[in-house]
N, C-alpha and C positions, 0 to 999 in steps of 0.2 A: 395811302393815307388811312384807309379803313383798317389795314393790317396794323398800323402803328397804334390806332385807337384800341383795337382788340388786344394788342400786346400790353398796353398800359392797364387796361381793365383786368387782364389776367394776372399781372403782377400785383395789382391792388387787391385782388381776391385771395392771394396766397397768404396764409397766416403762419408765421414762423415764430419759434421760441427765441427770445433774446434774454440771455442771462443778465442779471443785474450787475452793476459795476462793483459793488462791495459785498463780500461774503463773510469777511472776518470782522467781528465786533469785539475787540479785545479790551473791554473796559477795565479788566484787572491788570493789564500790562504784563501779561505772562509770556508774550512772544516777542522775539526780536524782529527788527525790520526785515531782515532776510527771510525769516520764517513766514512772516505775513505775506511777503511777495510770492514766495513759493506756494503757500497754501491758497492764495487767491488764484494763481494759475491753475492749480489742480481742481479747485472748486468750479472755476469757469468751464474747464474742459468737461468734467463729468456732469455739470448742470446742463450743458448743451446736449449731452448724450441722453440724459434721462428726462429732459423737458421739466425739470424740477430743480430749484436752486438749493445747493448745499450751503448751510449757514453755520457759523461757529460764534457763540455768544459767551463771554466770560464776565464775571463780576466778583468783587471782593467785599460786598456790602453785607455786614452782619445784620443790619436792620431791615434788609429787603424781605419781602414776603417769601413764602415757601417757593421752591424753585419752579414748581409747575405753574403757579400763578404768575411768577416773574416771567417765565418763558411765554405764557399765553398773552400777557399784556404787551410784551415786546413784539410778538408776531402779529397781533391785531394792528398795531401801528405800522409795522413794516409792510404788511400786505396792502394796506391802503396807500401808503406812500409809493410803493413799487407796482401797484396794480397787478399783483401776482399772488396766487393762492396755492401753488404747488411748490412744496419745499420740504427739505429734511433739515431739522434744526437741532444741533447739539449745544446744550446749555450747561455751563458749569459755574458753580459758586465756590470759589476757593476758600472763602471764610467758613462755610459750613461743610465743605468737602462733599458736596452733592453734585451729581451729574445726571442729566436727563436728556433723552433722545426722543424726538417726536417726528412724525410724518404727517404732512398736511396735504389736502387736495388729493391728487392722484397717488401721492406717496403714502397716504393713509391705507391704501389697499396693497400697493406693491411692496411696502415696507410695514407689514402689520406688527402687532405686539410680539408675536413669536420671533419674527426675524429681528426686531429691534433688540430683544434680549440676547439673541445670538451675537449681534454686533457688540453689545455691552460686554459679553463674555470675553470678547477678543481685545477690547481696549482697556479693561479695568486695571490690568497690571501696569500699563503705560501711564494711566492716570495716577496710580499710587506712586510710581517712580518719578513723577513730575515731567514726563515726556509728553507734554500737551500737544505739541505740533504733530508728533507721531500718532497720537490718539485720534486727532481729527483726520489726518491723512488716511489712517486705517478705517475710520468711519466712512469716509467718502468712497474709497475703493471697494470695501466689503459691501456697503449698502448698495452701491451701484450694481455689483455682481448679483446680489440677492434679488434686486428689482427686475433682473432679466428673466427670472423664473415665473411660471404661471402662479397667480395668487392661490394660496392654500397649500402649496408644495413646500416641503422642508428643503431648503437649498443645501443643507449639510447632510442630506441623506447619503449613505455610503454608496448607493448605486450611481450617484452623480460624480463620484471621485474618479479622477483619471487613473490613479494607481490601481483602484479596484477593477475598473474596466480592462486595463492591461493585464491584470492578474487572471481574470476570467478568460480573456483571449488566449493567454499562454496555457492555461489548464486545458481548455478545449482543444487547442492545437496539439498538446501533448497526448491527449486521449486519442485523437485521430491518428497521429503518427504511431502510437503504440498498437492501435487496432490494425493498422496497415502492416506493421512489422510482424504481428502475431499471425496474420493470415498468409503472409509471404514465407514464413519459416516452415520447415518440415515438421510434421507431427511427431512428438515423442511417444513411443509405445512402451518404453521400459519404466518400471516403478521399483520401489524398494523391495517389493515381494519377488521381483524377478530373480534376485540373487540369494534368496533365502530358501533353504531346503526345509519346508514345513514339516516333512515326515521325520526329520532327525533333529529338529530344533524345538526347545520348549523352555518356558520360564520356570526356574527352580525356586524363586522366592522374591519377595519385595520387602523394602524397608524404607520408612520415612525418617529423616534425620533433620532436626532443627539446627540451622547453622548460626544465624545471628539476626539481630533486629536493630535497625537504625531509625532514630527519631530526630527530625530536624524541626526547628522552630523559627518563625520569622514574625516580626512586628508588622501589622497591617497599618499603613499610614492613614490618617484621617483626611478626608477630602476637604480642601479649603474652598469656601464659597466665594472668596475674593471680594467681600463687601456685601452688606445687606441690600436687598432689592426692594423697590416700592413702585407704586404708581400703576400704570396701564394707560389705555386711551382715555379720552375725555373731551371736553369742550372748553374753549377759551371764554373769557368774559364777553367777547364780541360774538359768540355763537359759532365759532369755527371748530369743527370736530377734528380730532387727530388720534392717531395711534401713538403709543408711547411706552416708555419704561425708564426707570431710574435706578441708580445705585449710590451707596455711600462709599467713598474711597478714602 
């Protein structure tokens, strides 16, 4: 009997994260039913993994306030209704063609302004092409990957790339093998001077002759920014601080 009481006390004392039932708020009707179902499943999976809900909010209201205010008002209400403060919220206004990504609670640190802009860099082309489901899917998976890194670390640093690590390993392996082969081979004692009779060989003259000159030209393409950026972190009307960044698409 005592064991059962202790068991129930132990279970009651364990705090677990429970993802909310709804993650997609498609007020602009940009997604199909199948896309919403798929994105809900992805958001639930990664929300459980990161202990922070991934949310997607769309609107087509030309009269709505600026997207940061709209996003903040939505989250203030959502946080109270769901008793949850940890979230990553992607907000899009198709009427003004603005998109804003914000991190609340623990996500404000694990997905800071720098990382948010890296995510926006990856999804802006999909937003411009109208692939909104793909943009949210990429937001969830990339944000989740970035959140695994220690705060303050650039997750796109070349030293974290698998191909770079493999390349370094191959180069080091090649150096070791070459060194071993060099030491195992017989030493070469002959040089070019071995076969030259220096007493009966001399240079009789030198001459420089210009042959030809080739000039090639190429146009350097201008780098496209993929849409103007704006924003940064801030606070909602309800006093909730967040990391953030936005783009026009």
